[in-house]
ZAMARGU-4260 file (C-alpha; in steps of 0.2 Angstrom, whole numbers, plus 5000, padded with zeros to 4 digits):
<rodrens>
0) 5261/4586/4813 | 5262/4589/4795 | 5276/4599/4785 | 5265/4613/4781 | 5260/4614/4800
5) 5279/4613/4805 | 5281/4628/4794 | 5266/4637/4801 | 5272/4635/4819 | 5288/4642/4816
10) 5282/4657/4806 | 5267/4658/4819 | 5281/4659/4834 | 5292/4671/4824 | 5276/4682/4821
15) 5271/4682/4840 | 5289/4688/4844 | 5290/4701/4832 | 5272/4708/4838 | 5274/4705/4857
20) 5268/4719/4867 | 5268/4725/4885 | 5286/4721/4889 | 5291/4723/4908 | 5296/4740/4915
25) 5314/4745/4914 | 5323/4762/4916 | 5323/4765/4897 | 5338/4754/4893 | 5330/4737/4888
30) 5339/4728/4904 | 5329/4726/4919 | 5338/4721/4935 | 5331/4713/4950 | 5336/4729/4961
35) 5324/4742/4956 | 5335/4756/4964 | 5351/4751/4956 | 5356/4763/4941 | 5360/4755/4925
40) 5377/4748/4925 | 5389/4760/4916 | 5408/4761/4915 | 5406/4778/4909 | 5393/4790/4903
45) 5375/4788/4902 | 5368/4771/4896 | 5352/4774/4883 | 5344/4760/4873 | 5339/4760/4855
50) 5323/4766/4853 | 5320/4757/4835 | 5326/4739/4842 | 5323/4741/4862 | 5342/4734/4864
55) 5353/4743/4876 | 5368/4750/4871 | 5381/4756/4883 | 5394/4769/4885 | 5398/4786/4880
60) 5406/4788/4862 | 5424/4793/4864 | 5425/4790/4881 | 5438/4779/4888 | 5431/4763/4896
65) 5414/4766/4887 | 5420/4769/4868 | 5410/4765/4855 | 5417/4756/4840 | 5405/4755/4826
70) 5408/4747/4808 | 5395/4742/4797 | 5388/4729/4809 | 5397/4730/4826 | 5394/4741/4841
75) 5407/4738/4855 | 5409/4743/4874 | 5425/4741/4882 | 5426/4738/4900 | 5438/4744/4914
80) 5455/4738/4916 | 5459/4722/4923 | 5467/4731/4938 | 5452/4738/4944 | 5445/4722/4948
85) 5457/4713/4957 | 5457/4697/4946 | 5473/4689/4939 | 5476/4691/4921 | 5474/4676/4909
90) 5484/4683/4897 | 5502/4683/4906 | 5514/4669/4899 | 5517/4661/4915 | 5508/4659/4933
95) 5509/4647/4945 | 5500/4632/4949 | 5491/4625/4965 | 5510/4619/4970 | 5518/4635/4966
100) 5527/4629/4950 | 5528/4640/4937 | 5517/4636/4922 | 5514/4642/4905 | 5496/4651/4906
105) 5496/4651/4886 | 5494/4633/4886 | 5480/4622/4893 | 5482/4614/4910 | 5481/4594/4912
110) 5464/4586/4913 | 5459/4585/4932 | 5462/4567/4938 | 5451/4570/4953 | 5437/4582/4960
115) 5442/4600/4955 | 5450/4609/4969 | 5438/4624/4977 | 5438/4641/4970 | 5445/4655/4979
120) 5439/4669/4969 | 5423/4676/4973 | 5414/4693/4968 | 5405/4703/4979 | 5387/4700/4987
125) 5375/4707/4974 | 5387/4709/4961 | 5375/4708/4947 | 5376/4723/4937 | 5373/4718/4919
130) 5378/4730/4904 | 5380/4728/4885 | 5398/4725/4879 | 5393/4724/4861 | 5380/4719/4850
135) 5383/4713/4830 | 5370/4713/4817 | 5371/4702/4803 | 5369/4707/4785 | 5351/4706/4778
140) 5348/4690/4769 | 5352/4691/4750 | 5333/4686/4747 | 5323/4701/4750 | 5308/4690/4753
145) 5317/4679/4766 | 5306/4674/4780 | 5318/4677/4793 | 5334/4685/4798 | 5346/4684/4811
150) 5351/4668/4820 | 5342/4652/4827 | 5358/4645/4831 | 5369/4644/4849 | 5384/4655/4847
155) 5400/4645/4850 | 5417/4653/4858 | 5437/4647/4855 | 5454/4653/4851 | 5454/4653/4832
160) 5466/4670/4828 | 5483/4675/4833 | 5480/4693/4842 | 5496/4696/4850 | 5506/4691/4835
165) 5517/4679/4843 | 5514/4665/4829 | 5504/4655/4841 | 5485/4653/4843 | 5483/4649/4861
170) 5475/4655/4877 | 5485/4669/4877 | 5474/4677/4861 | 5458/4684/4862 | 5444/4672/4861
175) 5432/4674/4845 | 5415/4672/4843 | 5407/4659/4829 | 5388/4665/4824 | 5378/4657/4810
180) 5367/4668/4803 | 5353/4666/4790 | 5355/4672/4771 | 5342/4662/4764 | 5324/4657/4772
185) 5310/4650/4763 | 5296/4637/4761 | 5300/4624/4747 | 5283/4622/4740 | 5275/4624/4756
190) 5281/4608/4763 | 5297/4612/4771 | 5309/4625/4779 | 5325/4629/4771 | 5337/4640/4779
195) 5354/4643/4772 | 5368/4654/4782 | 5385/4658/4784 | 5397/4656/4799 | 5404/4674/4805
200) 5419/4675/4816 | 5419/4690/4828 | 5432/4695/4839 | 5427/4692/4857 | 5431/4708/4864
205) 5424/4720/4853 | 5411/4710/4842 | 5420/4716/4826 | 5417/4704/4812 | 5434/4696/4808
210) 5430/4683/4795 | 5415/4677/4787 | 5417/4658/4781 | 5415/4658/4762 | 5403/4645/4760
215) 5384/4643/4761 | 5379/4630/4774 | 5362/4623/4782 | 5357/4638/4794 | 5347/4624/4805
220) 5363/4613/4809 | 5370/4619/4825 | 5390/4618/4822 | 5403/4612/4833 | 5423/4613/4834
225) 5437/4604/4839 | 5453/4598/4833 | 5449/4584/4821 | 5465/4582/4813 | 5478/4583/4825
230) 5485/4601/4821 | 5483/4608/4838 | 5470/4620/4829 | 5452/4620/4830 | 5441/4614/4815
235) 5423/4618/4812 | 5411/4605/4807 | 5393/4609/4800 | 5382/4605/4785 | 5381/4612/4768
240) 5362/4617/4760 | 5361/4599/4753 | 5366/4590/4769 | 5383/4584/4767 | 5393/4585/4784
245) 5408/4597/4780 | 5422/4604/4790 | 5432/4622/4790 | 5449/4625/4795 | 5451/4640/4809
250) 5453/4651/4793 | 5438/4646/4786 | 5445/4636/4771 | 5436/4621/4767 | 5444/4604/4773
255) 5431/4591/4767 | 5414/4588/4761 | 5406/4572/4766 | 5399/4561/4751 | 5385/4555/4762
260) 5370/4565/4763 | 5366/4566/4783 | 5350/4555/4788 | 5343/4569/4796 | 5337/4574/4778
265) 5330/4557/4775 | 5313/4559/4779 | 5311/4579/4773 | 5321/4592/4766 | 5327/4600/4782
270) 5328/4594/4800 | 5324/4611/4811 | 5339/4610/4822 | 5351/4594/4820 | 5367/4598/4833
275) 5383/4592/4831 | 5395/4585/4843 | 5413/4579/4843 | 5420/4565/4855 | 5434/4553/4853
280) 5422/4538/4857 | 5436/4525/4856 | 5450/4532/4863 | 5461/4531/4848 | 5466/4549/4846
285) 5455/4553/4831 | 5438/4561/4835 | 5424/4556/4829 | 5407/4565/4823 | 5390/4564/4830
290) 5377/4571/4817 | 5360/4568/4820 | 5358/4550/4822 | 5374/4545/4814 | 5393/4544/4817
295) 5406/4548/4806 | 5426/4549/4807 | 5436/4564/4806 | 5437/4564/4788 | 5416/4563/4785
300) 5416/4544/4782 | 5400/4536/4788 | 5404/4524/4802 | 5389/4518/4807 | 5370/4525/4812
305) 5351/4521/4814 | 5341/4520/4797 | 5325/4517/4806 | 5326/4535/4815 | 5322/4544/4799
310) 5304/4536/4801 | 5304/4539/4821 | 5310/4558/4819 | 5296/4563/4810 | 5290/4582/4810
315) 5284/4582/4828 | 5303/4579/4834 | 5312/4587/4823 | 5327/4592/4835 | 5341/4580/4835
320) 5354/4583/4849 | 5366/4569/4853 | 5379/4567/4865 | 5391/4553/4870 | 5397/4547/4889
325) 5405/4530/4896 | 5390/4523/4903 | 5397/4506/4905 | 5414/4509/4913 | 5424/4501/4897
330) 5436/4516/4894 | 5424/4520/4878 | 5409/4531/4875 | 5393/4526/4871 | 5383/4537/4858
335) 5369/4543/4867 | 5353/4548/4855 | 5341/4549/4868 | 5328/4534/4868 | 5344/4525/4861
340) 5363/4522/4862 | 5375/4514/4853 | 5394/4509/4857 | 5409/4515/4850 | 5409/4501/4838
345) 5391/4504/4831 | 5383/4490/4842 | 5367/4494/4850 | 5368/4498/4871 | 5351/4501/4874
350) 5334/4506/4864 | 5319/4510/4873 | 5304/4502/4864 | 5288/4513/4861 | 5297/4529/4867
355) 5296/4544/4858 | 5315/4552/4852 | 5322/4563/4867 | 5335/4575/4870 | 5349/4567/4882
360) 5358/4575/4897 | 5372/4566/4907 | 5373/4567/4926 | 5373/4558/4942 | 5355/4560/4950
365) 5356/4548/4963 | 5367/4541/4977 | 5376/4528/4967 | 5392/4531/4957 | 5386/4528/4941
370) 5377/4541/4929 | 5359/4543/4925 | 5352/4549/4907 | 5340/4563/4910 | 5328/4563/4895
375) 5317/4576/4889 | 5304/4575/4875 | 5285/4578/4870 | 5280/4565/4885 | 5291/4576/4897
380) 5304/4570/4909 | 5314/4553/4911 | 5327/4548/4921 | 5338/4531/4914 | 5349/4521/4923
385) 5366/4521/4914 | 5359/4503/4906 | 5345/4512/4898 | 5332/4504/4912 | 5319/4518/4914
390) 5320/4522/4932 | 5305/4534/4932 | 5295/4543/4920 | 5289/4551/4909 | 5284/4566/4920
395) 5275/4583/4917 | 5276/4591/4935 | 5270/4609/4928 | 5259/4604/4913 | 5251/4588/4913
400) 5245/4589/4896 | 5258/4582/4882 | 5263/4592/4867 | 5276/4590/4853 | 5281/4607/4857
405) 5278/4612/4875 | 5289/4598/4883 | 5302/4594/4869 | 5315/4605/4875 | 5334/4601/4879
410) 5338/4603/4896 | 5351/4609/4910 | 5360/4600/4924 | 5367/4610/4938 | 5369/4613/4956
415) 5356/4628/4959 | 5353/4628/4979 | 5372/4627/4984 | 5367/4609/4993 | 5381/4600/4982
420) 5368/4590/4974 | 5364/4590/4956 | 5347/4599/4951 | 5339/4599/4934 | 5330/4613/4924
425) 5319/4611/4910 | 5304/4623/4901 | 5286/4621/4893 | 5279/4634/4883 | 5275/4644/4900
430) 5286/4639/4913 | 5304/4637/4916 | 5306/4626/4931 | 5320/4620/4942 | 5318/4604/4950
435) 5324/4593/4964 | 5329/4575/4959 | 5320/4562/4971 | 5323/4544/4970 | 5307/4541/4960
440) 5301/4560/4955 | 5305/4577/4952 | 5299/4589/4963 | 5298/4609/4955 | 5310/4619/4967
445) 5304/4635/4958 | 5294/4640/4942 | 5293/4655/4934 | 5282/4660/4919 | 5289/4661/4903
450) 5282/4664/4884 | 5288/4652/4870 | 5273/4645/4862 | 5284/4636/4850 | 5291/4628/4865
455) 5309/4624/4860 | 5322/4639/4868 | 5333/4630/4880 | 5343/4638/4895 | 5361/4636/4902
460) 5367/4641/4919 | 5382/4649/4929 | 5389/4653/4947 | 5393/4672/4943 | 5397/4676/4960
465) 5406/4661/4962 | 5396/4658/4979 | 5390/4640/4975 | 5374/4645/4970 | 5371/4645/4951
470) 5360/4657/4941 | 5349/4650/4927 | 5348/4659/4910 | 5334/4657/4898 | 5330/4666/4883
475) 5312/4664/4877 | 5302/4673/4862 | 5305/4691/4868 | 5317/4690/4883 | 5332/4684/4890
480) 5332/4681/4909 | 5343/4678/4923 | 5335/4670/4938 | 5343/4665/4956 | 5345/4648/4956
485) 5341/4644/4974 | 5325/4656/4974 | 5319/4658/4957 | 5319/4679/4959 | 5323/4688/4943
490) 5340/4695/4943 | 5339/4701/4925 | 5329/4702/4910 | 5334/4710/4893 | 5323/4711/4876
495) 5327/4698/4862 | 5317/4692/4848 | 5317/4674/4842 | 5305/4660/4835 | 5315/4648/4847
500) 5322/4634/4839 | 5334/4626/4852 | 5346/4641/4854 | 5351/4644/4872 | 5361/4658/4879
505) 5379/4654/4884 | 5392/4661/4896 | 5410/4661/4894 | 5425/4673/4897 | 5425/4680/4877
510) 5436/4693/4880 | 5451/4685/4891 | 5448/4697/4905 | 5446/4685/4919 | 5428/4688/4919
515) 5413/4680/4912 | 5402/4686/4899 | 5384/4680/4891 | 5380/4678/4874 | 5363/4677/4865
520) 5357/4677/4849 | 5341/4685/4840 | 5330/4681/4825 | 5317/4693/4816 | 5303/4691/4804
525) 5302/4703/4788 | 5298/4722/4795 | 5308/4720/4811 | 5325/4720/4815 | 5340/4722/4828
530) 5356/4713/4834 | 5358/4695/4830 | 5371/4692/4843 | 5371/4702/4860 | 5386/4702/4874
535) 5381/4705/4892 | 5396/4709/4905 | 5396/4714/4923 | 5399/4734/4921 | 5412/4732/4934
540) 5419/4715/4927 | 5416/4708/4943 | 5410/4693/4938 | 5420/4677/4942 | 5432/4669/4929
545) 5426/4658/4916 | 5432/4644/4904 | 5436/4654/4887 | 5427/4641/4876 | 5410/4633/4872
550) 5413/4620/4856 | 5395/4612/4854 | 5378/4611/4859 | 5379/4597/4871 | 5392/4605/4879
555) 5398/4598/4898 | 5416/4606/4900 | 5424/4588/4901 | 5420/4587/4882 | 5433/4598/4878
560) 5449/4605/4882 | 5450/4625/4882 | 5462/4625/4869 | 5450/4615/4858 | 5459/4599/4858
565) 5447/4585/4862 | 5452/4572/4876 | 5457/4556/4870 | 5451/4549/4887 | 5437/4559/4891
570) 5435/4562/4910 | 5417/4559/4916 | 5406/4574/4919 | 5396/4568/4932 | 5411/4565/4943
575) 5420/4581/4941 | 5407/4596/4942 | 5391/4584/4938 | 5384/4599/4927 | 5379/4598/4910
580) 5375/4613/4896 | 5384/4623/4908 | 5401/4631/4909 | 5413/4631/4923 | 5423/4642/4933
585) 5441/4641/4932 | 5458/4648/4942 | 5476/4645/4941 | 5474/4638/4922 | 5462/4625/4927
590) 5444/4620/4934 | 5437/4624/4951 | 5423/4620/4960 | 5413/4635/4969 | 5409/4632/4987
595) 5395/4640/4995 | 5399/4655/5006
</rodrens>
């Protein structure tokens, strides 16, 4: 695919979303739930949709429990008090751990040594009544001729501000939401797409903007955050418009800019969707930064990388989503770039010959105790042993035709049916499918039609009811969907627009109320507009408690503590929750495991 074709593909996808017709039938609010007889959830007053954007708004202005706070770019709706949910407040300074000992709920719990305890909190059956908590609309691009507005980047959630005025930034403060919004978006000589933007920090409970980071960044780089300098405060890592890695302090000030231009810029001026990840690879207490197919120290100095990837990662495989895991059990992490992996010292661990670059996910997908590397690329689904040997694949169970777009999406690992065995989920241009993993193949459990001709939209999952069955959450060019993980039945649709790079919805407790929320972004072509970021909650705040953090694209719970610190010795996610790109339920200050029931 040429550079011009890449631009054409992305712009065509954007145009498709703006011109899409025949939306699903709703009751006028924009949100469609599985139960047609269920009234639209609202804490007070009627809930109506915005006729110009199709995005639902919730609550009656001026009414307690449904008040609307409107600034230049934010509409918020507060929910009922915690006392109406029966949940334990997560903002108290002390609580009890599982042994009855007092603990400080403002501080992160110790990492789980063994399997998480069973979760006790469950939501009532059929407690799925989504409502809009707030929406936020980014300022318009500075260039009126910009080819897009909004955001292509997965939002992030963590604590960056001292909201309760106690002089500390900790878990007793309201989480903040970070979103990268487009400010400039143009073709460079009809050869490459360049997108500049700013990181905006929003209050998790209201969606009101608290801070705009002052430096223009590459809006196609997916930021990550974590405490990289040891001051117990989160640092945000992204790249500037020239391709230099850079770090911001929690208050938006620039800490450093790398002297090195990232390798993702080597082949063409902008790699559309390069994700950053933060891990302590060598367990020395100083985290490393994964950026494209390179690794940097916590000051932005290049440690190692693979220069051949600049040629391999051509315009057909432009999204880079590295992760890390201890594949060989030596206590240090391997950097997994998909078709290849490197040890913490930069030596090659494995490389698949004649294998197209791929998105890696790590989980235990068979009966042995070692992890597998689950890959998705243009050729389909491939599963590797922890050594890098191909176990099986590539497979294209739902679409036998290889395509650089339709099979090139990052994927999800979760137990979708409550049988205590990890399933995988992946999408093409026309379907989102959950698969049962076998010894030498994957078998569709269920599959639903979606619309994503750009073929890059990604997903997550979460067990909103705490019943041991996770819901699948996916957003295509025109809708966000929540599917029942066991049956595939649609629990929710709500409108969004996107030319779909690899952004995906996330789930976290964004307001510290002890109930999970959903966040998703949208982007728009000229002539269309709407919210950049939408937050959904259960109208009665019955969804079970979730972690209050989502710090990077390749998120898998064990990669970061809830306070944003990076584990010096990361726990193996496949031995605890065995999930990837999903969040977890929390109770008593730590992780727990939903039990089917």
